[in-house]
C-alpha positions in Angstrom: 78.7 12.6 -115.6 75.1 12.7 -114.6 72.3 10.9 -116.4 71.1 14.4 -117.4 73.4 15.2 -120.4 73.0 19.0 -119.9 75.1 19.1 -116.7 78.1 17.5 -115.0 78.9 16.9 -111.4 82.6 17.7 -110.9 84.8 17.0 -107.9 87.1 19.8 -106.6 89.7 19.7 -103.8 90.0 15.9 -104.2 86.4 15.4 -103.6 86.0 17.8 -100.6 83.3 19.6 -102.6 81.4 19.1 -105.8 79.9 21.5 -108.4 77.0 21.1 -110.8 78.0 22.8 -114.0 76.5 23.1 -117.5 77.8 20.6 -119.9 77.5 22.5 -123.2 76.4 26.0 -122.4 77.4 28.8 -120.0 80.6 29.1 -117.9 82.5 26.1 -116.6 85.0 26.6 -113.8 88.5 25.1 -113.4 92.0 26.1 -112.5 91.3 29.9 -112.6 88.7 29.6 -109.9 91.0 27.5 -107.7 93.8 30.0 -108.1 91.4 32.9 -107.3 90.3 31.1 -104.1 93.9 30.6 -103.0 94.3 34.4 -102.6 92.3 34.1 -99.4 94.7 33.0 -96.5 94.0 29.6 -94.9 93.4 31.1 -91.5 90.7 33.5 -92.9 87.6 33.4 -90.6 85.4 36.2 -92.1 82.8 36.7 -94.7 83.8 36.5 -98.4 81.9 37.8 -101.4 82.4 35.8 -104.7 81.5 38.3 -107.4 80.4 36.8 -110.7 80.4 33.4 -108.9 79.0 31.3 -111.7 78.2 27.9 -110.2 80.2 28.9 -107.1 83.6 27.2 -107.6 85.8 29.9 -106.1 83.5 30.7 -103.1 83.1 27.0 -102.2 86.9 26.5 -102.6 87.4 29.2 -100.0 85.0 27.4 -97.6 86.7 24.1 -98.3 90.1 25.4 -97.1 89.1 28.1 -94.6 87.1 26.4 -92.0 86.0 29.6 -90.2 84.8 31.4 -93.3 81.3 32.1 -94.7 80.5 33.0 -98.3 78.0 34.8 -100.5 78.0 33.6 -104.1 76.9 36.6 -106.2 75.9 36.0 -109.8 73.8 38.0 -112.3 72.8 35.2 -114.7 69.6 33.3 -113.6 70.9 30.3 -115.5 74.2 30.1 -113.6 72.5 31.1 -110.3 70.4 28.0 -110.6 73.6 25.9 -110.9 75.1 27.6 -107.8 71.9 26.8 -105.7 71.9 23.2 -107.0 75.5 22.8 -106.1 74.9 24.0 -102.6 72.1 21.5 -102.2 74.2 18.5 -103.1 74.6 16.0 -100.2 78.4 16.0 -100.8 78.4 19.7 -99.9 76.5 19.3 -96.6 79.5 20.5 -94.7 78.9 24.0 -96.0 75.3 24.1 -94.8 74.7 27.4 -93.1 78.0 28.8 -94.3 77.1 29.8 -97.8 74.2 31.5 -99.6 73.5 32.5 -103.2 72.6 36.0 -104.2 71.3 36.9 -107.7 72.5 40.5 -108.3 74.2 42.7 -110.8 77.7 43.6 -109.7 77.6 46.8 -111.7 74.7 48.3 -109.6 75.5 51.5 -107.7 74.4 53.4 -104.6 71.0 52.6 -103.0 70.1 50.2 -105.8 73.1 48.1 -105.1 72.4 48.1 -101.4 68.7 47.2 -102.0 69.9 44.2 -104.2 71.8 42.8 -101.2 75.2 44.2 -102.0 75.4 46.1 -98.7 78.1 48.6 -97.9 80.9 47.5 -95.6 79.5 44.0 -95.1 82.3 41.7 -96.2 85.8 41.0 -95.0 87.1 39.8 -98.4 86.0 40.1 -102.0 87.2 37.8 -104.8 86.3 38.2 -108.4 87.0 36.7 -111.8 85.5 39.4 -114.1 84.8 38.9 -117.8 88.2 39.6 -119.5 87.7 38.7 -123.2 87.7 41.8 -125.4 84.6 42.3 -127.6 86.9 42.0 -130.6 87.9 38.5 -129.6 86.4 35.5 -131.4 82.7 35.6 -130.4 81.0 32.6 -128.8 77.5 31.7 -130.0 76.5 31.0 -126.4 74.9 34.2 -124.9 75.3 32.9 -121.3 79.0 32.2 -121.9 79.4 35.6 -123.6 78.0 37.3 -120.6 80.5 35.6 -118.4 83.5 36.1 -120.6 83.2 39.3 -122.6 84.3 42.6 -121.1 82.0 45.6 -121.6 82.9 49.3 -121.4 84.3 50.3 -118.0 83.8 46.7 -116.7 86.8 46.7 -114.4 86.0 50.1 -112.9 82.4 49.0 -112.2 83.4 45.7 -110.5 86.2 47.3 -108.4 83.9 50.1 -107.4 81.4 47.6 -106.0 84.1 45.6 -104.3 85.3 48.8 -102.6 81.8 49.6 -101.4 80.9 46.2 -100.0 84.2 45.3 -98.3 85.0 46.8 -94.9 87.9 49.2 -94.4 91.0 47.1 -94.0 89.3 44.3 -95.9 90.9 42.6 -98.9 90.3 42.1 -102.6 91.5 39.2 -104.8 91.3 39.3 -108.6 92.3 37.0 -111.4 92.4 38.4 -114.9 94.4 38.5 -118.2 97.6 40.5 -118.3 96.0 42.8 -120.9 93.6 44.0 -118.2 96.4 45.2 -115.8 96.1 48.9 -116.8 92.3 49.0 -116.3 92.6 47.2 -113.0 95.3 49.4 -111.6 93.4 52.5 -112.6 90.3 51.1 -110.9 92.1 50.1 -107.8 93.9 53.4 -107.3 92.5 55.3 -104.3 90.5 52.4 -103.2 92.9 49.5 -102.5 96.6 49.7 -101.7 99.3 47.3 -100.6 98.8 45.7 -104.0 100.6 42.4 -104.7 100.7 41.1 -108.3 101.5 37.5 -109.1 101.9 36.4 -112.8 100.6 33.0 -113.7 102.7 31.2 -116.3 101.9 27.9 -118.1 105.7 26.9 -118.0 108.8 28.6 -116.7 109.8 29.7 -120.2 106.4 31.1 -121.1 104.8 34.5 -120.8 102.1 34.9 -118.2 98.6 34.1 -119.3 96.9 35.4 -116.1 97.7 37.9 -113.3 96.5 37.7 -109.7 96.1 40.9 -107.7 95.5 41.2 -104.0 95.0 44.5 -102.2 93.7 46.0 -98.9 91.0 48.6 -98.8 92.3 52.0 -97.7 96.0 50.9 -97.5 98.6 53.4 -98.5 101.3 50.7 -99.0 103.0 50.4 -102.3 102.8 47.8 -105.1 104.9 44.7 -105.1 105.5 42.0 -107.8 105.8 38.5 -106.4 107.4 35.5 -108.1 105.2 33.8 -110.7 103.0 30.8 -110.1 104.2 28.3 -112.7 101.6 25.7 -113.6 103.6 23.1 -115.5 107.2 22.0 -115.8 109.3 22.9 -118.9 108.0 19.9 -120.8 104.9 17.7 -120.5 101.5 18.4 -119.0 102.2 17.5 -115.3 101.4 20.2 -112.8 104.1 21.6 -110.6 104.0 20.7 -106.9 102.9 24.3 -106.0 100.1 24.3 -108.6 98.9 20.9 -107.4 98.7 22.2 -103.8 96.8 25.3 -104.9 94.4 23.4 -107.2 93.5 20.9 -104.5 93.0 23.4 -101.7 96.1 22.4 -99.8 97.8 25.8 -99.8 97.1 29.4 -100.3 98.9 31.5 -102.9 100.8 33.7 -100.4 
């Protein structure tokens, strides 16, 4: 914890990178971001876009594990963009100097406006995203910054996937983490844009229903959909993480 009580400095990947995050307001990243980053293969050496990056956890986790990669952390909220820039400026993250940049932009922009904002067509090799997936009917948070990061609006998945399909190169990849309730909207949005889809359920324990889904796809692929074995986070009892979850959470393995 920093002397400033409004923020924390949190270690990820066993201290290989750090993140400045809001202590009591806005979005805080954790296991979801590490799982999302693990969709990118360890030998990836291209340019990744982290859509809705928040303070930059998923994008920096890709850089931490994939030595040949570069990243653009894309976030609409000025509040969270400031945290992403501050995180990149930490001395502990000096290894990423020149490999990462922060772009404040609205993921839902279209056409020339989107390109003018820096979300340029066919300019990325991989896009990862953790879009807002709480329904408007879910219990509301009094924090407007957190609400913006968590609450889904009309056609949200369609708008985010549309942008992903525009900015990733043909043959490039997409990685998404979301709630299982979003699967229909996501598959509808991905159809005709990304193929070769792989879905991985994420279960708290072997006997539990999935609380998240991870989807990976390739732009322009005509290959079919496949359902892979679940990522199980904990053992049947207790709070200890499984060996696979520990490896993914600490940037020691990719999901696939």
